[in-house]
C-alpha positions in Angstrom: -4.8 7.1 11.7 -6.7 3.6 12.8 -4.0 1.0 11.2 -6.4 -1.2 9.0 -4.6 -4.5 10.1 -6.2 -3.5 13.8 -9.5 -3.5 12.6 -9.9 -6.8 10.9 -12.6 -9.4 11.9 -12.1 -12.9 13.3 -11.0 -15.2 10.6 -13.6 -17.5 9.4 -13.2 -20.5 6.3 -15.6 -18.2 4.6 -13.7 -15.0 4.3 -10.6 -15.6 2.2 -9.3 -12.3 3.1 -8.2 -13.3 6.4 -6.7 -16.5 5.4 -3.6 -16.9 5.7 -0.8 -18.5 3.4 -0.1 -22.6 3.8 3.9 -22.5 4.5 4.5 -25.8 3.2 5.2 -24.6 0.2 8.4 -22.8 -1.7 7.9 -19.1 -1.8 9.9 -17.2 -4.4 11.3 -14.2 -2.0 13.6 -12.6 -4.0 15.6 -12.5 -7.5 18.9 -14.1 -7.7 20.7 -10.9 -8.6 18.9 -8.9 -5.2 21.1 -11.2 -3.3 24.8 -10.2 -2.5 27.0 -10.9 0.1 25.7 -7.5 1.7 22.7 -8.9 3.5 19.1 -8.0 2.1 16.1 -7.8 4.6 12.0 -9.5 3.2 9.0 -10.3 4.9 7.2 -13.4 3.7 4.0 -13.7 5.5 4.6 -11.2 8.4 8.0 -13.4 9.3 11.2 -10.7 8.7 14.0 -12.6 6.6 17.4 -11.9 5.9 19.2 -13.4 3.6 23.0 -13.3 2.0 25.8 -14.9 0.8 28.7 -16.7 2.1 31.9 -17.3 1.4 30.5 -20.1 -1.3 28.1 -18.0 -2.9 25.3 -20.0 -1.4 22.2 -17.9 -0.2 21.3 -18.6 3.4 17.7 -17.6 4.7 17.5 -16.8 8.9 15.3 -15.1 10.7 16.3 -11.6 10.6 17.1 -11.2 14.5 19.9 -11.3 16.5 19.4 -13.9 19.5 20.9 -11.3 21.7 19.2 -8.0 21.7 16.9 -8.9 18.6 18.1 -6.3 16.2 17.8 -6.9 13.1 20.8 -9.2 11.3 20.4 -7.3 7.9 21.8 -4.2 9.0 25.1 -6.1 10.1 27.6 -8.0 7.2 28.9 -11.1 5.8 31.9 -12.4 7.6 33.2 -15.7 6.3 30.0 -17.9 6.4 28.5 -16.2 9.2 26.7 -12.7 9.1 27.5 -10.0 12.1 25.3 -7.9 13.9 25.9 -4.5 13.6 25.0 -3.8 17.5 27.7 -6.1 19.8 29.4 -8.0 17.0 27.5 -11.7 17.4 28.6 -13.7 14.5 25.4 -16.0 13.1 26.0 -19.3 11.3 24.0 -19.9 8.2 22.9 -22.9 10.4 21.5 -20.2 13.1 24.2 -21.0 15.7 25.8 -18.2 17.5 29.3 -18.9 16.3 31.3 -15.5 17.5 31.5 -13.4 20.2 33.7 -10.5 20.3 34.1 -9.9 24.0 33.7 -13.4 25.3 35.6 -14.1 28.0 38.3 -16.8 28.7 35.7 -18.6 31.3 32.6 -17.7 29.6 31.1 -20.1 26.7 29.0 -19.3 24.2 25.2 -19.1 24.6 22.8 -22.3 23.4 20.8 -19.8 21.7 19.5 -20.5 17.7 18.3 -18.3 15.4 15.4 -20.1 12.9 17.6 -21.2 9.6 15.2 -21.6 6.2 15.5 -24.3 3.5 16.6 -22.3 0.8 17.3 -22.7 -3.4 18.1 -21.5 -5.7 16.8 -22.2 -9.0 15.8 -20.2 -12.1 16.9 -16.5 -11.3 15.0 -16.5 -8.0 15.6 -17.5 -4.5 13.0 -19.7 -3.1 12.4 -19.9 0.4 10.6 -22.9 2.4 8.8 -21.3 5.7 7.1 -24.5 6.9 8.1 -28.0 8.1 11.5 -28.3 7.0 11.1 -32.0 6.4 8.7 -31.4 4.0 10.7 -29.4 2.5 12.5 -32.1 0.0 8.6 -33.7 -0.2 7.9 -30.6 -2.6 9.6 -29.0 -6.1 9.6 -25.1 -6.5 7.3 -23.9 -9.4 9.3 -24.6 -12.5 10.5 -22.3 -15.1 11.6 -24.0 -17.9 11.8 -21.0 -20.1 14.3 -18.8 -18.5 17.1 -20.8 -18.8 15.8 -22.0 -22.7 17.7 -20.5 -25.7 13.9 -19.9 -27.8 12.4 -17.7 -24.8 12.8 -14.5 -24.5 12.0 -13.4 -20.8 11.2 -10.4 -19.0 10.6 -9.8 -15.1 8.9 -7.1 -13.1 7.9 -7.2 -9.5 4.3 -6.4 -7.8 3.7 -4.6 -5.0 0.7 -4.0 -4.2 -1.3 -2.7 -1.0 -3.9 -5.4 -0.8 -4.4 -9.4 0.8 -3.0 -12.2 -2.1 -6.4 -13.1 -2.9 -7.1 -10.3 -4.8 -4.5 -10.4 -6.6 -4.5 -14.6 -7.8 -8.2 -13.9 -8.5 -7.2 -10.6 -10.6 -4.6 -13.2 -12.6 -7.6 -15.8 -12.9 -9.7 -13.2 -14.2 -9.8 -13.3 -18.2 -12.8 -11.3 -18.0 -11.1 -8.1 -17.1 -9.4 -7.1 -20.8 -11.4 -4.1 -21.0 -9.2 -2.5 -18.5 -5.9 -3.1 -20.7 -6.4 -2.4 -23.8 -3.8 -0.5 -24.7 -1.9 -4.1 -23.5 -3.5 -6.8 -24.0 -2.3 -9.1 -26.9 -6.3 -11.2 -27.0 -9.6 -10.4 -26.7 -13.1 -12.4 -26.5 -12.5 -14.7 -23.9 -14.9 -17.7 -24.6 -14.5 -19.9 -20.8 -14.2 -23.5 -22.0 -13.5 -25.6 -19.4 -12.6 -26.1 -15.4 -11.0 -28.4 -13.7 -10.0 -28.2 -10.1 -7.8 -30.1 -7.4 -7.0 -29.4 -3.8 -3.1 -27.7 -5.0 -4.6 -26.5 -8.6 -7.1 -24.5 -10.2 -6.7 -25.3 -14.3 -9.0 -23.4 -16.6 -8.8 -22.9 -20.9 -10.6 -20.4 -22.8 -10.7 -19.7 -26.3 -9.5 -16.2 -27.4 -9.4 -14.4 -30.3 -5.0 -13.0 -30.4 -2.8 -11.0 -32.9 0.3 -12.6 -30.9 1.8 -14.7 -33.4 5.3 -14.8 -33.4 5.9 -16.3 -36.9 7.9 -14.0 -38.4 10.6 -11.3 -37.7 8.6 -8.1 -37.6 5.7 -9.9 -35.6 6.5 -8.1 -32.3 5.6 -4.6 -34.4 2.2 -5.8 -33.7 2.4 -5.2 -29.7 3.5 -1.8 -30.5 1.4 -0.7 -33.7 -2.3 -1.3 -33.5 -2.8 -1.4 -37.1 -0.6 -4.1 -38.1 -2.7 -6.8 -35.9 -4.6 -9.5 -37.3 -6.8 -11.2 -34.9 -6.5 -15.1 -35.1 -8.4 -17.9 -32.3 -6.1 -19.2 -29.9 -6.1 -21.0 -26.5 -5.5 -19.5 -23.2 -5.0 -21.4 -20.5 -4.7 -19.9 -16.9 -3.4 -22.3 -14.0 -3.1 -21.5 -9.9 -1.0 -23.7 -8.8 -0.5 -23.3 -5.5 0.6 -20.8 -4.3 1.5 -19.5 -7.7 0.4 -18.6 -11.2 1.1 -19.9 -14.6 -0.2 -18.9 -18.2 0.2 -19.6 -21.8 -1.6 -18.1 -24.9 -1.4 -20.4 -27.5 2.8 -21.0 -28.3 4.1 -18.2 -28.2 3.1 -16.4 -24.6 3.6 -17.4 -21.4 3.7 -15.2 -18.1 4.0 -16.7 -14.9 3.4 -14.7 -11.1 5.6 -16.0 -8.7 3.9 -15.0 -5.3 6.1 -13.7 -1.6 2.5 -12.7 0.4 3.9 -10.1 3.0 0.3 -9.9 5.4 -3.1 -9.3 5.3 -3.1 -6.6 3.2 0.1 -6.5 1.5 1.6 -8.7 -1.2 4.6 -8.8 -3.0 5.3 -11.0 -6.6 7.0 -11.0 -9.7 5.4 -11.6 -13.2 7.4 -12.9 -15.8 6.9 -12.7 -19.2 8.2 -14.7 -22.0 7.8 -14.6 -25.8 9.1 -18.1 -27.9 11.0 -18.1 -30.6 10.6 -21.6 -31.7 8.8 -20.3 -34.9 12.2 -19.6 -36.1 13.8 -22.8 -36.9 17.1 -21.4 -39.2 18.1 -19.5 -35.5 18.0 -23.0 -33.4 20.9 -23.9 -36.2 23.1 -21.2 -34.9 25.9 -21.6 -32.4 25.0 -21.7 -28.6 27.3 -19.1 -27.7 25.4 -16.2 -30.3 22.0 -17.8 -29.3 23.1 -17.2 -25.5 23.7 -13.5 -26.4 20.8 -13.0 -28.2 18.7 -14.4 -25.5 20.5 -11.8 -23.1 20.9 -9.1 -25.0 16.8 -8.9 -25.4 16.1 -9.7 -21.8 13.6 -7.6 -20.6 12.7 -6.6 -23.6 8.5 -6.5 -22.6 9.4 -4.9 -19.2 7.1 -1.6 -20.0 4.3 -4.1 -21.2 4.5 -5.7 -17.7 4.9 -2.4 -16.1 1.7 -1.2 -17.5 -0.3 -4.0 -16.9 0.5 -4.2 -13.4 0.1 -0.1 -13.0 -3.3 -0.7 -13.8 -4.0 -3.9 -11.8 -2.7 -2.7 -8.7 -4.8 0.6 -9.0 -8.4 -1.6 -9.0 -6.8 -4.4 -6.6 -5.7 -1.4 -3.8 -9.1 -0.3 -4.4 -11.2 -3.8 -3.6 -8.6 -4.0 -0.1 -10.0 -0.6 0.7 -13.4 -0.9 -0.1 -13.0 -4.8 1.8 -11.5 -2.3 5.1 -14.0 0.4 5.3 -16.9 -1.9 5.8 -15.7 -3.7 8.5 -14.1 -0.4 9.9 -18.3 0.9 9.6 -19.0 -3.0 11.2 -21.0 -4.2 8.4 -20.1 -7.1 7.1 -17.0 -7.5 5.4 -17.4 -6.5 1.1 -17.3 -9.3 -1.1 -17.4 -9.0 -4.6 -20.8 -10.2 -7.3 -18.7 -12.7 -8.8 -20.2 -14.7 -12.1 -16.6 -16.0 -13.2 -16.7 -19.9 -11.9 -12.3 -19.9 -12.1 -12.6 -17.3 -9.4 -14.8 -19.2 -7.3 -13.0 -22.6 -7.8 -9.7 -19.7 -7.1 -11.5 -18.8 -3.4 -12.4 -22.8 -2.5 -8.7 -23.2 -3.3 -7.1 -20.8 -1.4 -9.6 -22.0 1.7 -8.5 -25.3 1.6 -4.9 -24.8 1.5 -4.9 -21.9 4.4 -6.7 -24.1 6.3 -4.6 -26.6 6.1 -2.0 -27.4 8.7 
């Protein structure tokens, strides 16, 4: 079977499906809990990267290849602060230098070989990697998730694995008109685009929607599961493409983020986060912090089933779009492009072009 990626047309500025990512940004490559002293291999835009925790618990990120025979370092183990290759036992430090070769003879020196190391931060429950110019890593901050630690928000997270270019996913997230697909899961209806602003770094869209998602009584969450209890009311709905990630808010009670880790032209990983606000429960705020932390931690993941349902439905649509695109390319036709009427998605494509063509 022919590899779809081998059929790709030459990249042009018009075709967002062929544009890469701007490397000079922080990408959420893993959840913090996914990284331990056992090395784990991940991929960020066709670049295999190994993550591990050193003896101090600090996360290190290196190219996932030993400088000796180029096998994956993620097959090895952590020894002190270094990662040891499974093949011959070469040890590579977190800075990417070879520090031990078990069979090095007395007259030999360690070779001056290096493995690329990446700037890495651990923040808001995620491991962030900066794959671009190291000197710019301090100039640019990862997307903040203030609700992650805030005691008034209950969080849930799920992983999106999608065999499609990342542009299909961000267009889906910015498109508030596809609620027809999510009738069993969606907490709002009848969106009306009110305002759109765009810069070279972000697209912000304000919709006016009808929502039943108001957390003002202890039983309010039951509206998610019992449609007969729902009462629609007007609520502002904002969605933002803060390149390369996405954020949304429905009124004051409902916040969602999507953190991107594009793997390649036809494969995208992302983390979808949902936060429910407890701000309306003023008595709760007066309780001891330890108890509030217990409540937050105990309820973590309570909306994961909702997120998983949304993701299943969306991924089917996105992979259909990707396959339609690839089929047109294989047939020698002009690549299929959606007949899009949503101004927000047009702005998203423009932003992807601007960012994808930057050095």
